[in-house]
Predicted model as a PDB file, atoms N, CA, C, CB and O in Angstrom, pLDDT in the B-factor column:
MODEL        1                                                                  
ATOM      1  N   UNK A   1      17.028 165.032  21.174  1.00 88.00           N  
ATOM      2  CA  UNK A   1      17.054 164.137  20.157  1.00 88.00           C  
ATOM      3  C   UNK A   1      16.398 165.174  19.046  1.00 88.00           C  
ATOM      4  CB  UNK A   1      16.229 162.662  20.506  1.00 88.00           C  
ATOM      5  O   UNK A   1      15.779 165.964  19.759  1.00 88.00           O  
ATOM      6  N   UNK A   2      16.271 165.452  18.110  1.00 92.00           N  
ATOM      7  CA  UNK A   2      15.033 166.926  17.242  1.00 92.00           C  
ATOM      8  C   UNK A   2      14.719 165.393  16.387  1.00 92.00           C  
ATOM      9  CB  UNK A   2      16.009 169.049  15.836  1.00 92.00           C  
ATOM     10  O   UNK A   2      15.515 164.515  16.057  1.00 92.00           O  
ATOM     11  N   UNK A   3      13.352 165.480  16.211  1.00 94.00           N  
ATOM     12  CA  UNK A   3      12.474 164.452  16.028  1.00 94.00           C  
ATOM     13  C   UNK A   3      11.549 165.759  14.652  1.00 94.00           C  
ATOM     14  CB  UNK A   3      11.513 163.766  17.892  1.00 94.00           C  
ATOM     15  O   UNK A   3      11.014 166.804  15.024  1.00 94.00           O  
ATOM     16  N   UNK A   4      11.589 165.396  13.470  1.00 95.00           N  
ATOM     17  CA  UNK A   4      10.360 165.886  12.534  1.00 95.00           C  
ATOM     18  C   UNK A   4       9.500 165.083  12.182  1.00 95.00           C  
ATOM     19  CB  UNK A   4      10.665 166.382  11.370  1.00 95.00           C  
ATOM     20  O   UNK A   4       9.713 163.904  11.898  1.00 95.00           O  
ATOM     21  N   UNK A   5       8.321 165.711  12.166  1.00 96.00           N  
ATOM     22  CA  UNK A   5       7.156 164.543  11.855  1.00 96.00           C  
ATOM     23  C   UNK A   5       6.246 164.980  10.658  1.00 96.00           C  
ATOM     24  CB  UNK A   5       6.092 164.292  13.241  1.00 96.00           C  
ATOM     25  O   UNK A   5       5.254 165.677  10.870  1.00 96.00           O  
ATOM     26  N   UNK A   6       6.544 164.621   9.566  1.00 95.00           N  
ATOM     27  CA  UNK A   6       5.687 164.751   8.153  1.00 95.00           C  
ATOM     28  C   UNK A   6       4.102 164.228   8.775  1.00 95.00           C  
ATOM     29  CB  UNK A   6       6.441 163.491   6.634  1.00 95.00           C  
ATOM     30  O   UNK A   6       3.848 163.241   9.465  1.00 95.00           O  
ATOM     31  N   UNK A   7       3.271 165.186   8.293  1.00 95.00           N  
ATOM     32  CA  UNK A   7       1.468 164.739   8.529  1.00 95.00           C  
ATOM     33  C   UNK A   7       1.058 164.688   7.340  1.00 95.00           C  
ATOM     34  CB  UNK A   7       0.349 165.818   9.360  1.00 95.00           C  
ATOM     35  O   UNK A   7       1.322 165.669   6.644  1.00 95.00           O  
ATOM     36  N   UNK A   8       0.219 163.450   6.659  1.00 95.00           N  
ATOM     37  CA  UNK A   8      -0.128 164.035   5.559  1.00 95.00           C  
ATOM     38  C   UNK A   8      -1.533 164.832   5.555  1.00 95.00           C  
ATOM     39  CB  UNK A   8      -0.075 163.037   4.620  1.00 95.00           C  
ATOM     40  O   UNK A   8      -2.265 164.939   6.538  1.00 95.00           O  
ATOM     41  N   UNK A   9      -1.808 165.437   4.120  1.00 93.00           N  
ATOM     42  CA  UNK A   9      -2.642 166.858   4.413  1.00 93.00           C  
ATOM     43  C   UNK A   9      -2.192 168.084   4.819  1.00 93.00           C  
ATOM     44  CB  UNK A   9      -3.487 166.726   5.328  1.00 93.00           C  
ATOM     45  O   UNK A   9      -2.920 169.014   4.473  1.00 93.00           O  
ATOM     46  N   UNK A  10      -0.876 168.473   5.667  1.00 92.00           N  
ATOM     47  CA  UNK A  10      -0.822 169.507   6.239  1.00 92.00           C  
ATOM     48  C   UNK A  10       0.238 169.941   5.751  1.00 92.00           C  
ATOM     49  CB  UNK A  10      -0.926 169.492   7.452  1.00 92.00           C  
ATOM     50  O   UNK A  10       1.139 169.226   5.312  1.00 92.00           O  
ATOM     51  N   UNK A  11       0.237 171.148   5.780  1.00 92.00           N  
ATOM     52  CA  UNK A  11       1.352 171.985   4.766  1.00 92.00           C  
ATOM     53  C   UNK A  11       2.498 172.428   5.586  1.00 92.00           C  
ATOM     54  CB  UNK A  11       0.703 173.433   4.018  1.00 92.00           C  
ATOM     55  O   UNK A  11       3.446 173.133   5.242  1.00 92.00           O  
ATOM     56  N   UNK A  12       2.235 171.867   6.778  1.00 94.00           N  
ATOM     57  CA  UNK A  12       3.936 171.691   8.126  1.00 94.00           C  
ATOM     58  C   UNK A  12       4.107 170.729   8.534  1.00 94.00           C  
ATOM     59  CB  UNK A  12       4.096 172.380   9.607  1.00 94.00           C  
ATOM     60  O   UNK A  12       3.225 169.871   8.507  1.00 94.00           O  
ATOM     61  N   UNK A  13       5.560 170.470   9.176  1.00 95.00           N  
ATOM     62  CA  UNK A  13       5.569 169.422  10.017  1.00 95.00           C  
ATOM     63  C   UNK A  13       5.986 169.870  11.504  1.00 95.00           C  
ATOM     64  CB  UNK A  13       6.477 168.387   9.433  1.00 95.00           C  
ATOM     65  O   UNK A  13       6.470 170.922  11.923  1.00 95.00           O  
ATOM     66  N   UNK A  14       5.602 168.636  12.163  1.00 94.00           N  
ATOM     67  CA  UNK A  14       5.892 169.162  13.359  1.00 94.00           C  
ATOM     68  C   UNK A  14       6.882 168.530  13.780  1.00 94.00           C  
ATOM     69  CB  UNK A  14       4.951 169.185  14.221  1.00 94.00           C  
ATOM     70  O   UNK A  14       7.127 167.338  13.588  1.00 94.00           O  
ATOM     71  N   UNK A  15       7.968 169.893  14.829  1.00 93.00           N  
ATOM     72  CA  UNK A  15       9.500 169.802  14.981  1.00 93.00           C  
ATOM     73  C   UNK A  15       9.358 170.109  16.693  1.00 93.00           C  
ATOM     74  CB  UNK A  15      10.565 171.125  13.876  1.00 93.00           C  
ATOM     75  O   UNK A  15       8.847 171.088  17.236  1.00 93.00           O  
ATOM     76  N   UNK A  16      10.094 168.731  17.409  1.00 93.00           N  
ATOM     77  CA  UNK A  16      10.095 169.045  18.434  1.00 93.00           C  
ATOM     78  C   UNK A  16      11.939 168.533  19.350  1.00 93.00           C  
ATOM     79  CB  UNK A  16       8.624 168.400  18.860  1.00 93.00           C  
ATOM     80  O   UNK A  16      12.824 167.918  18.755  1.00 93.00           O  
ATOM     81  N   UNK A  17      11.993 168.811  20.203  1.00 92.00           N  
ATOM     82  CA  UNK A  17      13.113 168.193  20.946  1.00 92.00           C  
ATOM     83  C   UNK A  17      12.715 167.504  21.476  1.00 92.00           C  
ATOM     84  CB  UNK A  17      13.858 168.732  21.674  1.00 92.00           C  
ATOM     85  O   UNK A  17      11.511 167.667  21.674  1.00 92.00           O  
ATOM     86  N   UNK A  18      13.422 166.120  22.166  1.00 91.00           N  
ATOM     87  CA  UNK A  18      12.093 164.992  22.630  1.00 91.00           C  
ATOM     88  C   UNK A  18      13.983 164.333  23.803  1.00 91.00           C  
ATOM     89  CB  UNK A  18      10.908 163.288  20.506  1.00 91.00           C  
ATOM     90  O   UNK A  18      14.895 163.944  23.072  1.00 91.00           O  
ATOM     91  N   UNK A  19      14.161 164.318  24.760  1.00 89.00           N  
ATOM     92  CA  UNK A  19      14.984 163.788  25.938  1.00 89.00           C  
ATOM     93  C   UNK A  19      15.419 162.042  25.312  1.00 89.00           C  
ATOM     94  CB  UNK A  19      13.824 163.833  27.648  1.00 89.00           C  
ATOM     95  O   UNK A  19      16.460 161.398  25.440  1.00 89.00           O  
ATOM     96  N   UNK A  20      14.043 161.686  24.588  1.00 90.00           N  
ATOM     97  CA  UNK A  20      13.774 160.145  24.109  1.00 90.00           C  
ATOM     98  C   UNK A  20      15.424 159.740  23.309  1.00 90.00           C  
ATOM     99  CB  UNK A  20      12.123 160.075  22.725  1.00 90.00           C  
ATOM    100  O   UNK A  20      16.014 160.645  22.718  1.00 90.00           O  
ATOM    101  N   UNK A  21      15.811 158.843  23.355  1.00 91.00           N  
ATOM    102  CA  UNK A  21      16.818 157.898  22.466  1.00 91.00           C  
ATOM    103  C   UNK A  21      16.490 157.903  21.253  1.00 91.00           C  
ATOM    104  CB  UNK A  21      16.897 156.478  22.794  1.00 91.00           C  
ATOM    105  O   UNK A  21      15.288 157.978  20.999  1.00 91.00           O  
ATOM    106  N   UNK A  22      17.424 157.829  20.200  1.00 91.00           N  
ATOM    107  CA  UNK A  22      16.697 158.050  18.922  1.00 91.00           C  
ATOM    108  C   UNK A  22      16.178 156.153  18.374  1.00 91.00           C  
ATOM    109  CB  UNK A  22      18.048 159.047  17.621  1.00 91.00           C  
ATOM    110  O   UNK A  22      15.463 155.779  17.445  1.00 91.00           O  
ATOM    111  N   UNK A  23      16.943 155.345  19.461  1.00 93.00           N  
ATOM    112  CA  UNK A  23      16.197 153.870  19.441  1.00 93.00           C  
ATOM    113  C   UNK A  23      15.174 153.866  19.952  1.00 93.00           C  
ATOM    114  CB  UNK A  23      16.765 152.799  20.030  1.00 93.00           C  
ATOM    115  O   UNK A  23      14.603 152.838  19.589  1.00 93.00           O  
ATOM    116  N   UNK A  24      14.272 154.692  20.927  1.00 93.00           N  
ATOM    117  CA  UNK A  24      13.328 155.131  21.732  1.00 93.00           C  
ATOM    118  C   UNK A  24      12.535 155.610  20.609  1.00 93.00           C  
ATOM    119  CB  UNK A  24      13.733 156.113  22.858  1.00 93.00           C  
ATOM    120  O   UNK A  24      11.607 154.824  20.415  1.00 93.00           O  
ATOM    121  N   UNK A  25      12.528 156.587  19.789  1.00 93.00           N  
ATOM    122  CA  UNK A  25      11.689 157.063  19.171  1.00 93.00           C  
ATOM    123  C   UNK A  25      11.275 155.840  17.761  1.00 93.00           C  
ATOM    124  CB  UNK A  25      12.268 158.534  18.868  1.00 93.00           C  
ATOM    125  O   UNK A  25      10.203 155.358  17.397  1.00 93.00           O  
ATOM    126  N   UNK A  26      12.257 155.728  17.418  1.00 94.00           N  
ATOM    127  CA  UNK A  26      12.396 154.558  16.328  1.00 94.00           C  
ATOM    128  C   UNK A  26      11.573 153.137  16.446  1.00 94.00           C  
ATOM    129  CB  UNK A  26      13.902 154.149  16.320  1.00 94.00           C  
ATOM    130  O   UNK A  26      11.115 152.543  15.470  1.00 94.00           O  
ATOM    131  N   UNK A  27      11.467 152.702  17.792  1.00 94.00           N  
ATOM    132  CA  UNK A  27      10.596 151.597  18.328  1.00 94.00           C  
ATOM    133  C   UNK A  27       9.602 152.472  18.209  1.00 94.00           C  
ATOM    134  CB  UNK A  27      10.836 150.867  19.780  1.00 94.00           C  
ATOM    135  O   UNK A  27       8.660 151.921  17.640  1.00 94.00           O  
ATOM    136  N   UNK A  28       9.297 153.928  18.566  1.00 94.00           N  
ATOM    137  CA  UNK A  28       7.796 154.028  19.047  1.00 94.00           C  
ATOM    138  C   UNK A  28       6.860 154.070  17.187  1.00 94.00           C  
ATOM    139  CB  UNK A  28       7.569 155.952  20.308  1.00 94.00           C  
ATOM    140  O   UNK A  28       5.837 153.534  16.762  1.00 94.00           O  
ATOM    141  N   UNK A  29       7.553 154.684  16.779  1.00 94.00           N  
ATOM    142  CA  UNK A  29       7.149 155.060  15.060  1.00 94.00           C  
ATOM    143  C   UNK A  29       7.077 153.309  14.750  1.00 94.00           C  
ATOM    144  CB  UNK A  29       8.780 156.222  13.824  1.00 94.00           C  
ATOM    145  O   UNK A  29       5.928 152.938  14.513  1.00 94.00           O  
ATOM    146  N   UNK A  30       7.944 152.400  14.726  1.00 94.00           N  
ATOM    147  CA  UNK A  30       7.567 151.090  14.271  1.00 94.00           C  
ATOM    148  C   UNK A  30       6.222 150.924  14.695  1.00 94.00           C  
ATOM    149  CB  UNK A  30       8.448 149.987  14.775  1.00 94.00           C  
ATOM    150  O   UNK A  30       5.194 151.120  14.046  1.00 94.00           O  
ATOM    151  N   UNK A  31       6.384 150.467  16.082  1.00 93.00           N  
ATOM    152  CA  UNK A  31       4.982 150.339  16.820  1.00 93.00           C  
ATOM    153  C   UNK A  31       3.550 150.791  15.896  1.00 93.00           C  
ATOM    154  CB  UNK A  31       5.086 151.393  18.216  1.00 93.00           C  
ATOM    155  O   UNK A  31       2.674 150.048  15.455  1.00 93.00           O  
ATOM    156  N   UNK A  32       3.670 152.206  15.798  1.00 93.00           N  
ATOM    157  CA  UNK A  32       2.561 152.611  15.422  1.00 93.00           C  
ATOM    158  C   UNK A  32       2.617 152.256  14.116  1.00 93.00           C  
ATOM    159  CB  UNK A  32       2.286 153.889  15.698  1.00 93.00           C  
ATOM    160  O   UNK A  32       1.459 152.301  13.700  1.00 93.00           O  
ATOM    161  N   UNK A  33       3.546 151.843  13.027  1.00 92.00           N  
ATOM    162  CA  UNK A  33       3.361 152.082  11.768  1.00 92.00           C  
ATOM    163  C   UNK A  33       3.039 150.531  11.420  1.00 92.00           C  
ATOM    164  CB  UNK A  33       4.616 152.859  11.029  1.00 92.00           C  
ATOM    165  O   UNK A  33       2.375 150.201  10.437  1.00 92.00           O  
ATOM    166  N   UNK A  34       3.611 149.600  12.376  1.00 93.00           N  
ATOM    167  CA  UNK A  34       2.985 148.407  12.583  1.00 93.00           C  
ATOM    168  C   UNK A  34       1.458 147.681  13.240  1.00 93.00           C  
ATOM    169  CB  UNK A  34       3.824 148.067  13.142  1.00 93.00           C  
ATOM    170  O   UNK A  34       1.154 146.498  13.393  1.00 93.00           O  
ATOM    171  N   UNK A  35       0.754 148.856  13.509  1.00 90.00           N  
ATOM    172  CA  UNK A  35      -0.493 148.555  13.598  1.00 90.00           C  
ATOM    173  C   UNK A  35      -0.750 148.619  15.433  1.00 90.00           C  
ATOM    174  CB  UNK A  35      -0.737 147.030  12.747  1.00 90.00           C  
ATOM    175  O   UNK A  35      -1.829 148.919  15.943  1.00 90.00           O  
ATOM    176  N   UNK A  36       0.361 148.305  16.119  1.00 91.00           N  
ATOM    177  CA  UNK A  36       0.268 147.976  17.249  1.00 91.00           C  
ATOM    178  C   UNK A  36      -0.547 149.208  18.160  1.00 91.00           C  
ATOM    179  CB  UNK A  36       1.641 147.610  17.622  1.00 91.00           C  
ATOM    180  O   UNK A  36      -1.517 149.023  18.896  1.00 91.00           O  
ATOM    181  N   UNK A  37       0.096 150.416  17.901  1.00 89.00           N  
ATOM    182  CA  UNK A  37      -0.683 150.969  18.294  1.00 89.00           C  
ATOM    183  C   UNK A  37      -0.951 152.316  17.647  1.00 89.00           C  
ATOM    184  CB  UNK A  37      -0.463 150.910  19.392  1.00 89.00           C  
ATOM    185  O   UNK A  37       0.064 152.930  17.318  1.00 89.00           O  
ATOM    186  N   UNK A  38      -2.702 153.187  17.274  1.00 94.00           N  
ATOM    187  CA  UNK A  38      -3.372 153.750  16.432  1.00 94.00           C  
ATOM    188  C   UNK A  38      -2.451 154.866  17.049  1.00 94.00           C  
ATOM    189  CB  UNK A  38      -5.000 153.677  16.357  1.00 94.00           C  
ATOM    190  O   UNK A  38      -3.207 154.889  18.020  1.00 94.00           O  
ATOM    191  N   UNK A  39      -1.561 155.758  17.351  1.00 94.00           N  
ATOM    192  CA  UNK A  39      -1.222 156.619  17.738  1.00 94.00           C  
ATOM    193  C   UNK A  39       0.446 156.703  17.899  1.00 94.00           C  
ATOM    194  CB  UNK A  39      -1.993 156.717  18.692  1.00 94.00           C  
ATOM    195  O   UNK A  39       1.072 155.889  18.577  1.00 94.00           O  
ATOM    196  N   UNK A  40       0.967 157.632  17.291  1.00 94.00           N  
ATOM    197  CA  UNK A  40       2.226 157.797  17.450  1.00 94.00           C  
ATOM    198  C   UNK A  40       2.472 158.641  18.650  1.00 94.00           C  
ATOM    199  CB  UNK A  40       2.771 158.292  16.297  1.00 94.00           C  
ATOM    200  O   UNK A  40       2.346 159.864  18.587  1.00 94.00           O  
ATOM    201  N   UNK A  41       2.821 158.023  19.746  1.00 94.00           N  
ATOM    202  CA  UNK A  41       2.767 158.969  20.976  1.00 94.00           C  
ATOM    203  C   UNK A  41       3.999 159.271  21.550  1.00 94.00           C  
ATOM    204  CB  UNK A  41       1.970 158.443  22.054  1.00 94.00           C  
ATOM    205  O   UNK A  41       4.492 158.295  22.116  1.00 94.00           O  
ATOM    206  N   UNK A  42       4.873 160.610  21.613  1.00 95.00           N  
ATOM    207  CA  UNK A  42       5.786 161.083  21.896  1.00 95.00           C  
ATOM    208  C   UNK A  42       6.390 162.231  23.008  1.00 95.00           C  
ATOM    209  CB  UNK A  42       5.860 161.223  21.011  1.00 95.00           C  
ATOM    210  O   UNK A  42       6.021 163.395  22.855  1.00 95.00           O  
ATOM    211  N   UNK A  43       7.187 161.946  23.968  1.00 94.00           N  
ATOM    212  CA  UNK A  43       7.286 163.720  24.563  1.00 94.00           C  
ATOM    213  C   UNK A  43       8.184 164.549  24.403  1.00 94.00           C  
ATOM    214  CB  UNK A  43       7.311 163.958  25.868  1.00 94.00           C  
ATOM    215  O   UNK A  43       9.157 164.265  23.704  1.00 94.00           O  
ATOM    216  N   UNK A  44       8.081 165.554  24.909  1.00 92.00           N  
ATOM    217  CA  UNK A  44       9.108 166.251  24.307  1.00 92.00           C  
ATOM    218  C   UNK A  44      10.308 166.532  25.329  1.00 92.00           C  
ATOM    219  CB  UNK A  44       8.528 167.530  23.731  1.00 92.00           C  
ATOM    220  O   UNK A  44      10.437 165.524  26.023  1.00 92.00           O  
ATOM    221  N   UNK A  45      11.054 167.324  25.617  1.00 91.00           N  
ATOM    222  CA  UNK A  45      11.814 167.789  26.541  1.00 91.00           C  
ATOM    223  C   UNK A  45      11.367 168.651  27.657  1.00 91.00           C  
ATOM    224  CB  UNK A  45      12.648 168.324  25.958  1.00 91.00           C  
ATOM    225  O   UNK A  45      11.981 168.806  28.713  1.00 91.00           O  
ATOM    226  N   UNK A  46      10.379 169.130  27.369  1.00 92.00           N  
ATOM    227  CA  UNK A  46       9.542 169.889  28.439  1.00 92.00           C  
ATOM    228  C   UNK A  46       8.255 169.186  29.370  1.00 92.00           C  
ATOM    229  CB  UNK A  46       8.912 171.048  27.631  1.00 92.00           C  
ATOM    230  O   UNK A  46       7.547 169.661  30.258  1.00 92.00           O  
ATOM    231  N   UNK A  47       8.311 167.758  28.692  1.00 93.00           N  
ATOM    232  CA  UNK A  47       7.112 166.959  29.376  1.00 93.00           C  
ATOM    233  C   UNK A  47       5.711 166.859  28.256  1.00 93.00           C  
ATOM    234  CB  UNK A  47       6.627 167.901  30.953  1.00 93.00           C  
ATOM    235  O   UNK A  47       5.033 165.832  28.262  1.00 93.00           O  
ATOM    236  N   UNK A  48       5.502 167.567  27.683  1.00 94.00           N  
ATOM    237  CA  UNK A  48       4.405 167.666  26.512  1.00 94.00           C  
ATOM    238  C   UNK A  48       4.366 166.341  25.812  1.00 94.00           C  
ATOM    239  CB  UNK A  48       4.749 168.860  25.376  1.00 94.00           C  
ATOM    240  O   UNK A  48       5.375 165.721  25.474  1.00 94.00           O  
ATOM    241  N   UNK A  49       3.562 166.085  25.685  1.00 95.00           N  
ATOM    242  CA  UNK A  49       3.116 164.357  25.036  1.00 95.00           C  
ATOM    243  C   UNK A  49       2.133 165.130  23.597  1.00 95.00           C  
ATOM    244  CB  UNK A  49       1.652 162.960  26.637  1.00 95.00           C  
ATOM    245  O   UNK A  49       1.102 165.802  23.561  1.00 95.00           O  
ATOM    246  N   UNK A  50       3.143 164.581  22.480  1.00 94.00           N  
ATOM    247  CA  UNK A  50       2.750 164.660  21.104  1.00 94.00           C  
ATOM    248  C   UNK A  50       1.972 163.400  20.795  1.00 94.00           C  
ATOM    249  CB  UNK A  50       3.972 164.833  20.164  1.00 94.00           C  
ATOM    250  O   UNK A  50       2.584 162.346  20.967  1.00 94.00           O  
ATOM    251  N   UNK A  51       0.343 163.316  20.238  1.00 95.00           N  
ATOM    252  CA  UNK A  51       0.178 162.462  19.784  1.00 95.00           C  
ATOM    253  C   UNK A  51      -0.448 162.695  18.328  1.00 95.00           C  
ATOM    254  CB  UNK A  51      -0.363 161.824  20.647  1.00 95.00           C  
ATOM    255  O   UNK A  51      -1.173 163.634  17.999  1.00 95.00           O  
ATOM    256  N   UNK A  52       0.061 161.464  17.401  1.00 95.00           N  
ATOM    257  CA  UNK A  52      -0.035 161.998  15.655  1.00 95.00           C  
ATOM    258  C   UNK A  52      -0.764 160.070  15.380  1.00 95.00           C  
ATOM    259  CB  UNK A  52       2.350 162.617  14.475  1.00 95.00           C  
ATOM    260  O   UNK A  52      -0.337 158.933  15.581  1.00 95.00           O  
ATOM    261  N   UNK A  53      -2.108 160.734  14.800  1.00 95.00           N  
ATOM    262  CA  UNK A  53      -2.432 159.373  14.421  1.00 95.00           C  
ATOM    263  C   UNK A  53      -1.992 158.746  13.493  1.00 95.00           C  
ATOM    264  CB  UNK A  53      -3.451 159.212  14.241  1.00 95.00           C  
ATOM    265  O   UNK A  53      -1.827 159.275  12.394  1.00 95.00           O  
ATOM    266  N   UNK A  54      -1.594 156.987  13.831  1.00 94.00           N  
ATOM    267  CA  UNK A  54      -0.375 156.262  12.996  1.00 94.00           C  
ATOM    268  C   UNK A  54      -0.619 156.521  11.874  1.00 94.00           C  
ATOM    269  CB  UNK A  54      -0.150 154.795  13.047  1.00 94.00           C  
ATOM    270  O   UNK A  54       0.348 156.875  11.199  1.00 94.00           O  
ATOM    271  N   UNK A  55      -2.136 156.453  11.117  1.00 93.00           N  
ATOM    272  CA  UNK A  55      -2.039 156.116   9.624  1.00 93.00           C  
ATOM    273  C   UNK A  55      -2.188 157.959   8.773  1.00 93.00           C  
ATOM    274  CB  UNK A  55      -3.674 154.750   9.162  1.00 93.00           C  
ATOM    275  O   UNK A  55      -2.310 158.125   7.559  1.00 93.00           O  
ATOM    276  N   UNK A  56      -2.129 159.119   9.842  1.00 94.00           N  
ATOM    277  CA  UNK A  56      -1.498 159.914   9.236  1.00 94.00           C  
ATOM    278  C   UNK A  56      -0.207 160.474   8.843  1.00 94.00           C  
ATOM    279  CB  UNK A  56      -1.852 160.374   9.497  1.00 94.00           C  
ATOM    280  O   UNK A  56       0.098 161.467   8.182  1.00 94.00           O  
ATOM    281  N   UNK A  57       0.582 159.407   9.530  1.00 95.00           N  
ATOM    282  CA  UNK A  57       2.215 159.719   9.085  1.00 95.00           C  
ATOM    283  C   UNK A  57       2.598 159.678   7.773  1.00 95.00           C  
ATOM    284  CB  UNK A  57       3.185 158.770   9.651  1.00 95.00           C  
ATOM    285  O   UNK A  57       2.407 158.750   6.987  1.00 95.00           O  
ATOM    286  N   UNK A  58       3.198 160.816   7.549  1.00 95.00           N  
ATOM    287  CA  UNK A  58       3.658 160.739   6.065  1.00 95.00           C  
ATOM    288  C   UNK A  58       5.283 160.470   6.135  1.00 95.00           C  
ATOM    289  CB  UNK A  58       3.276 162.265   5.183  1.00 95.00           C  
ATOM    290  O   UNK A  58       5.687 159.521   5.464  1.00 95.00           O  
ATOM    291  N   UNK A  59       6.170 161.165   6.831  1.00 95.00           N  
ATOM    292  CA  UNK A  59       7.487 160.877   7.292  1.00 95.00           C  
ATOM    293  C   UNK A  59       8.139 161.200   8.717  1.00 95.00           C  
ATOM    294  CB  UNK A  59       8.208 161.457   6.426  1.00 95.00           C  
ATOM    295  O   UNK A  59       7.920 162.153   9.466  1.00 95.00           O  
ATOM    296  N   UNK A  60       9.108 159.990   8.878  1.00 95.00           N  
ATOM    297  CA  UNK A  60       9.836 161.023  10.380  1.00 95.00           C  
ATOM    298  C   UNK A  60      10.983 161.004  10.184  1.00 95.00           C  
ATOM    299  CB  UNK A  60       9.732 160.533  12.037  1.00 95.00           C  
ATOM    300  O   UNK A  60      11.445 159.992   9.657  1.00 95.00           O  
ATOM    301  N   UNK A  61      11.849 162.085  10.524  1.00 94.00           N  
ATOM    302  CA  UNK A  61      13.127 162.360  10.465  1.00 94.00           C  
ATOM    303  C   UNK A  61      13.647 162.534  11.729  1.00 94.00           C  
ATOM    304  CB  UNK A  61      13.364 163.382   9.701  1.00 94.00           C  
ATOM    305  O   UNK A  61      13.203 163.476  12.386  1.00 94.00           O  
ATOM    306  N   UNK A  62      14.714 161.639  12.332  1.00 94.00           N  
ATOM    307  CA  UNK A  62      15.417 161.993  13.547  1.00 94.00           C  
ATOM    308  C   UNK A  62      16.918 161.993  13.729  1.00 94.00           C  
ATOM    309  CB  UNK A  62      14.967 161.205  14.449  1.00 94.00           C  
ATOM    310  O   UNK A  62      17.757 161.113  13.540  1.00 94.00           O  
ATOM    311  N   UNK A  63      17.011 163.281  14.165  1.00 91.00           N  
ATOM    312  CA  UNK A  63      19.149 163.145  14.412  1.00 91.00           C  
ATOM    313  C   UNK A  63      19.072 164.677  15.319  1.00 91.00           C  
ATOM    314  CB  UNK A  63      20.698 163.381  12.161  1.00 91.00           C  
ATOM    315  O   UNK A  63      18.248 165.569  15.520  1.00 91.00           O  
ATOM    316  N   UNK A  64      20.347 164.368  15.667  1.00 83.00           N  
ATOM    317  CA  UNK A  64      20.720 165.431  16.693  1.00 83.00           C  
ATOM    318  C   UNK A  64      20.362 166.851  16.482  1.00 83.00           C  
ATOM    319  CB  UNK A  64      22.105 165.436  16.860  1.00 83.00           C  
ATOM    320  O   UNK A  64      20.505 167.174  15.303  1.00 83.00           O  
ATOM    321  N   UNK A  65      20.086 167.477  16.990  1.00 73.00           N  
ATOM    322  CA  UNK A  65      19.463 168.769  17.427  1.00 73.00           C  
ATOM    323  C   UNK A  65      20.477 169.632  16.467  1.00 73.00           C  
ATOM    324  CB  UNK A  65      19.503 169.126  19.270  1.00 73.00           C  
ATOM    325  O   UNK A  65      21.629 169.199  16.481  1.00 73.00           O  
ATOM    326  N   UNK A  66      20.293 170.550  15.803  1.00 67.00           N  
ATOM    327  CA  UNK A  66      21.589 171.482  15.156  1.00 67.00           C  
ATOM    328  C   UNK A  66      21.768 172.683  15.869  1.00 67.00           C  
ATOM    329  CB  UNK A  66      21.388 171.969  13.595  1.00 67.00           C  
ATOM    330  O   UNK A  66      20.747 173.349  16.033  1.00 67.00           O  
ATOM    331  N   UNK A  67      22.877 173.141  16.356  1.00 72.00           N  
ATOM    332  CA  UNK A  67      23.056 174.389  17.167  1.00 72.00           C  
ATOM    333  C   UNK A  67      22.588 175.543  16.387  1.00 72.00           C  
ATOM    334  CB  UNK A  67      24.523 174.615  17.588  1.00 72.00           C  
ATOM    335  O   UNK A  67      22.988 175.816  15.256  1.00 72.00           O  
ATOM    336  N   UNK A  68      21.617 176.277  17.136  1.00 69.00           N  
ATOM    337  CA  UNK A  68      20.990 177.701  16.564  1.00 69.00           C  
ATOM    338  C   UNK A  68      22.169 178.758  16.579  1.00 69.00           C  
ATOM    339  CB  UNK A  68      19.632 178.326  17.596  1.00 69.00           C  
ATOM    340  O   UNK A  68      22.814 179.146  17.553  1.00 69.00           O  
ATOM    341  N   UNK A  69      22.290 179.141  15.189  1.00 70.00           N  
ATOM    342  CA  UNK A  69      23.195 180.608  15.022  1.00 70.00           C  
ATOM    343  C   UNK A  69      22.494 181.808  15.790  1.00 70.00           C  
ATOM    344  CB  UNK A  69      23.314 181.130  13.280  1.00 70.00           C  
ATOM    345  O   UNK A  69      21.279 181.882  15.977  1.00 70.00           O  
ATOM    346  N   UNK A  70      23.282 182.583  16.140  1.00 75.00           N  
ATOM    347  CA  UNK A  70      22.590 183.839  16.671  1.00 75.00           C  
ATOM    348  C   UNK A  70      23.254 184.931  16.307  1.00 75.00           C  
ATOM    349  CB  UNK A  70      22.442 183.903  18.097  1.00 75.00           C  
ATOM    350  O   UNK A  70      24.444 184.896  16.620  1.00 75.00           O  
ATOM    351  N   UNK A  71      22.855 186.009  15.685  1.00 74.00           N  
ATOM    352  CA  UNK A  71      24.092 187.253  15.480  1.00 74.00           C  
ATOM    353  C   UNK A  71      24.124 187.266  14.063  1.00 74.00           C  
ATOM    354  CB  UNK A  71      25.803 186.934  16.143  1.00 74.00           C  
ATOM    355  O   UNK A  71      23.469 186.559  13.297  1.00 74.00           O  
ATOM    356  N   UNK A  72      25.161 188.365  13.730  1.00 76.00           N  
ATOM    357  CA  UNK A  72      25.360 187.920  12.739  1.00 76.00           C  
ATOM    358  C   UNK A  72      27.366 187.670  12.350  1.00 76.00           C  
ATOM    359  CB  UNK A  72      24.432 188.916  11.896  1.00 76.00           C  
ATOM    360  O   UNK A  72      28.264 187.934  13.149  1.00 76.00           O  
ATOM    361  N   UNK A  73      27.519 187.203  11.160  1.00 67.00           N  
ATOM    362  CA  UNK A  73      28.496 186.889  10.907  1.00 67.00           C  
ATOM    363  C   UNK A  73      28.504 185.996   9.444  1.00 67.00           C  
ATOM    364  CB  UNK A  73      28.909 186.363  12.061  1.00 67.00           C  
ATOM    365  O   UNK A  73      27.641 185.779   8.594  1.00 67.00           O  
ATOM    366  N   UNK A  74      29.760 185.644   9.583  1.00 65.00           N  
ATOM    367  CA  UNK A  74      30.115 185.047   7.745  1.00 65.00           C  
ATOM    368  C   UNK A  74      29.885 183.639   7.784  1.00 65.00           C  
ATOM    369  CB  UNK A  74      31.962 185.231   7.051  1.00 65.00           C  
ATOM    370  O   UNK A  74      30.465 182.904   8.583  1.00 65.00           O  
ATOM    371  N   UNK A  75      29.009 183.224   6.896  1.00 61.00           N  
ATOM    372  CA  UNK A  75      28.725 181.779   6.634  1.00 61.00           C  
ATOM    373  C   UNK A  75      29.631 180.575   6.201  1.00 61.00           C  
ATOM    374  CB  UNK A  75      27.892 181.819   5.758  1.00 61.00           C  
ATOM    375  O   UNK A  75      29.141 179.456   6.049  1.00 61.00           O  
TER     376      UNK A  75                                                      
ENDMDL                                                                          
END                                                                             
């Protein structure tokens, strides 16, 4: 699952590939925004933990990873 996290006052977004399902990611985001947890905590597919303060979240985009195109070709 590809997750893009927009952080307030940051010029770039955080992009990660996660082994978690869309429902698990959505549940973690909902808990962080509801104040149940001060941090949004997600794990990427390499086992690294990403922590973002819940009060700094601007947006979250959850979607399937797009295949990367390699080489030259017509679009």
